[in-house]
Backbone as JSON, one array per atom type, in Angstrom:
{
  "sequence": "MRQEAGDIDILVNNAGFALWAPTETYAPKDLEATWATNVRAPFLLVAAFVPAMLENKNGAIVNIGSIAADLGMSGAAAYSASKAALHALTRA",
  "N": [[0.87, -1.23, 0.01], [1.74, 1.17, 0.85], [4.17, 1.63, -1.1], [2.23, 2.27, -3.75], [0.6, 4.47, -2.54], [2.43, 6.42, -1.67], [4.25, 8.47, 1.02], [2.37, 9.67, 3.57], [0.47, 12.31, 4.95], [-1.77, 12.29, 6.72], [-3.78, 10.0, 8.2], [-7.13, 8.89, 7.83], [-9.5, 6.71, 8.74], [-12.44, 5.98, 7.96], [-14.37, 4.21, 7.02], [-17.0, 2.08, 7.11], [-19.24, -0.5, 8.48], [-22.33, -2.09, 9.09], [-24.6, -4.25, 10.07], [-28.03, -4.9, 11.32], [-28.85, -7.16, 13.25], [-30.25, -9.72, 15.32], [-27.93, -11.9, 17.67], [-27.99, -14.18, 17.73], [-29.03, -15.05, 14.9], [-27.05, -14.02, 13.29], [-25.08, -14.21, 10.73], [-22.06, -15.76, 9.78], [-20.28, -14.68, 7.29], [-21.37, -12.32, 7.49], [-20.24, -11.34, 9.76], [-17.9, -11.54, 9.69], [-17.57, -9.99, 7.52], [-18.31, -7.13, 8.89], [-16.21, -7.35, 10.66], [-13.92, -6.74, 8.86], [-14.18, -4.94, 7.44], [-14.61, -2.64, 9.71], [-12.22, -3.16, 11.59], [-10.18, -5.0, 10.37], [-9.31, -3.56, 8.26], [-8.71, -0.8, 8.9], [-6.63, -1.38, 10.65], [-4.64, -2.57, 9.37], [-4.01, -0.67, 7.54], [-3.34, 1.49, 8.95], [-0.63, -0.2, 10.32], [0.8, -0.23, 7.99], [1.28, 2.32, 7.13], [2.26, 4.06, 9.42], [5.03, 3.4, 9.69], [6.62, 5.42, 7.91], [5.37, 7.4, 8.86], [6.42, 7.65, 11.25], [9.01, 7.57, 10.63], [9.61, 9.97, 9.17], [8.87, 11.38, 11.45], [6.47, 12.83, 11.39], [2.91, 13.22, 11.07], [-0.7, 12.06, 11.07], [-3.17, 10.13, 12.9], [-6.63, 9.43, 12.25], [-9.19, 7.95, 13.66], [-12.29, 6.97, 13.11], [-15.15, 6.16, 15.03], [-17.69, 4.81, 17.01], [-20.57, 5.59, 19.1], [-21.76, 3.06, 19.58], [-19.22, 1.6, 20.65], [-19.33, 1.61, 23.28], [-21.72, 1.32, 24.2], [-25.0, -0.89, 24.67], [-26.54, -2.28, 22.32], [-29.67, -3.07, 21.0], [-29.45, -5.79, 18.62], [-26.83, -4.92, 17.26], [-24.8, -6.32, 18.09], [-22.23, -7.58, 16.87], [-21.59, -5.32, 15.31], [-20.98, -3.23, 17.62], [-19.11, -4.66, 18.83], [-17.07, -4.49, 16.91], [-16.35, -1.95, 16.58], [-15.58, -1.17, 19.16], [-13.37, -2.65, 19.43], [-11.93, -1.06, 17.65], [-11.91, 1.16, 18.8], [-10.23, 0.38, 20.92], [-7.76, -0.34, 19.36], [-7.19, 2.34, 18.51], [-6.37, 3.77, 21.03], [-4.07, 1.88, 21.73]],
  "CA": [[0.11, -0.02, -0.17], [3.12, 2.26, 1.15], [4.78, 1.66, -2.22], [1.38, 2.52, -4.27], [0.63, 5.84, -2.14], [3.7, 7.04, -0.53], [4.02, 8.63, 1.95], [0.85, 10.76, 3.55], [0.78, 13.14, 6.39], [-2.79, 11.92, 7.65], [-4.68, 8.84, 7.61], [-8.42, 8.7, 8.15], [-10.09, 5.42, 9.08], [-14.07, 6.35, 8.12], [-15.29, 3.29, 6.81], [-17.74, 1.44, 8.64], [-20.12, -1.58, 7.63], [-22.97, -2.24, 10.15], [-26.0, -5.31, 9.79], [-28.33, -5.01, 12.67], [-29.46, -8.74, 13.43], [-29.87, -10.34, 16.45], [-26.9, -12.32, 17.6], [-28.03, -15.93, 17.29], [-28.98, -15.03, 13.92], [-26.39, -13.55, 12.32], [-24.33, -15.2, 9.75], [-20.81, -16.07, 9.99], [-20.14, -14.21, 6.58], [-21.7, -10.94, 7.96], [-19.61, -11.22, 10.85], [-16.48, -11.29, 8.5], [-17.81, -8.72, 6.64], [-18.55, -6.61, 9.65], [-14.89, -7.07, 11.16], [-13.0, -6.85, 7.73], [-14.51, -3.31, 7.29], [-14.47, -2.15, 10.65], [-11.53, -3.64, 12.29], [-8.96, -5.39, 9.67], [-8.66, -2.49, 7.25], [-7.75, 0.19, 9.6], [-5.27, -2.35, 11.42], [-3.63, -3.0, 8.13], [-3.78, 0.9, 7.14], [-2.03, 1.93, 10.47], [0.7, -0.78, 9.74], [1.18, 0.43, 6.34], [1.78, 3.96, 7.0], [2.9, 4.41, 10.54], [6.61, 3.22, 9.68], [6.83, 6.5, 7.2], [4.8, 8.47, 9.67], [7.45, 7.64, 12.75], [10.6, 7.89, 10.18], [9.19, 11.32, 9.05], [8.36, 12.4, 12.59], [5.24, 13.63, 11.19], [1.72, 12.46, 10.5], [-1.66, 11.94, 12.21], [-3.83, 8.69, 12.44], [-8.12, 9.72, 12.83], [-10.01, 6.92, 13.29], [-14.0, 7.31, 13.21], [-15.76, 5.33, 16.04], [-18.98, 5.29, 17.0], [-21.04, 5.56, 20.32], [-22.04, 1.82, 19.99], [-18.58, 0.95, 21.19], [-19.88, 1.55, 24.64], [-23.48, 1.28, 24.31], [-25.06, -1.92, 24.38], [-27.58, -1.77, 21.38], [-30.4, -4.32, 20.43], [-29.25, -6.43, 17.52], [-25.55, -4.66, 17.0], [-23.5, -7.1, 18.98], [-21.11, -7.26, 16.27], [-20.9, -3.76, 15.17], [-20.26, -2.63, 18.65], [-17.52, -5.16, 19.19], [-15.86, -4.05, 16.46], [-16.32, -0.34, 16.98], [-14.82, -1.47, 20.6], [-11.95, -2.99, 18.85], [-11.61, 0.07, 16.84], [-11.4, 2.51, 19.98], [-8.86, -0.05, 21.51], [-6.65, 0.22, 18.43], [-6.76, 4.04, 18.59], [-5.78, 4.02, 22.2], [-3.02, 1.37, 21.3]],
  "C": [[0.59, 1.19, 0.07], [3.47, 2.86, -0.14], [3.5, 2.23, -3.45], [1.04, 4.12, -3.9], [1.37, 6.63, -1.77], [3.5, 7.32, 0.16], [3.24, 9.46, 2.38], [1.41, 11.34, 5.09], [-0.75, 12.87, 7.18], [-3.7, 10.87, 7.15], [-6.0, 8.69, 8.43], [-9.16, 7.49, 7.92], [-11.91, 5.8, 8.81], [-14.76, 5.27, 7.7], [-15.88, 2.52, 7.53], [-18.89, 0.32, 7.94], [-21.06, -1.92, 8.84], [-24.37, -3.18, 9.68], [-26.35, -5.31, 11.04], [-28.93, -6.59, 12.31], [-29.07, -9.29, 14.89], [-28.71, -11.66, 16.23], [-26.98, -13.7, 17.45], [-28.55, -15.77, 15.91], [-28.3, -14.4, 12.51], [-25.0, -14.29, 11.79], [-22.64, -14.91, 10.05], [-20.09, -14.98, 8.91], [-20.59, -12.67, 6.91], [-20.72, -10.23, 9.06], [-18.26, -10.91, 10.73], [-16.34, -10.05, 8.21], [-17.55, -7.1, 7.54], [-17.12, -6.15, 10.23], [-13.76, -6.7, 10.05], [-13.12, -5.12, 7.78], [-13.94, -2.52, 8.23], [-13.21, -2.11, 11.73], [-10.04, -3.91, 11.53], [-8.44, -4.34, 9.06], [-8.05, -1.62, 7.69], [-6.76, -0.27, 10.66], [-4.23, -2.11, 10.3], [-3.07, -1.9, 7.52], [-2.69, 1.18, 8.21], [-0.62, 1.26, 10.53], [1.31, -0.59, 8.64], [1.85, 1.7, 6.36], [2.08, 4.39, 8.06], [4.69, 4.54, 10.7], [7.16, 4.3, 9.01], [6.48, 7.62, 8.48], [6.14, 8.67, 11.06], [8.93, 8.36, 12.05], [10.56, 9.66, 9.76], [8.91, 12.42, 10.44], [7.15, 13.32, 12.48], [3.82, 13.01, 10.68], [0.58, 12.4, 11.72], [-2.81, 10.99, 11.76], [-5.53, 9.42, 13.12], [-8.67, 8.67, 12.57], [-11.46, 7.15, 13.65], [-14.9, 5.99, 13.77], [-17.11, 5.56, 15.97], [-19.4, 4.89, 18.65], [-21.39, 3.92, 20.84], [-20.96, 1.06, 20.66], [-18.7, 0.78, 22.75], [-20.89, 1.4, 25.2], [-23.9, 0.01, 23.8], [-26.51, -1.4, 23.44], [-28.15, -3.08, 20.78], [-29.95, -4.92, 18.9], [-27.87, -5.49, 16.8], [-24.51, -4.94, 17.55], [-22.3, -6.8, 18.31], [-20.73, -6.02, 15.6], [-20.45, -2.99, 16.4], [-19.26, -3.44, 19.05], [-16.78, -4.85, 18.23], [-15.83, -2.52, 16.41], [-15.28, -0.26, 18.18], [-13.03, -1.93, 20.44], [-11.04, -1.62, 18.2], [-10.69, 0.94, 17.62], [-9.76, 1.77, 20.62], [-7.54, 0.17, 20.76], [-6.18, 1.63, 18.58], [-6.05, 4.1, 19.8], [-4.19, 3.07, 22.24], [-1.71, 2.25, 20.84]]
}
C-alpha cells in the first residue's frame, strides 16, 4: 500500500459496515464483513503507514468510531464489538 500511495501526512479511517440482526441469527459471513471493514482494514492501514510517519516524525491518524463501542444496542453486537476493537486500536 505504501509503495502505491507514497508517504502520507494524515490517515483517516472512516469506513464502516453495520448489519443489524440478533446475535443468534448473525451469519458468519456478515460477521467477517463487519470485522474486515471496521477492524481489519484500519489495522492494516495503520500498520502500512505508521513506519513512514515515525520515520518522518510527522503524521496523524484519525479513526472514526461510534458510540456503539460503549453502549449496548439491540441487534448490534457485531457492530458494537468491532467499534470497541477500533477504539482499542486507537488507544494502542
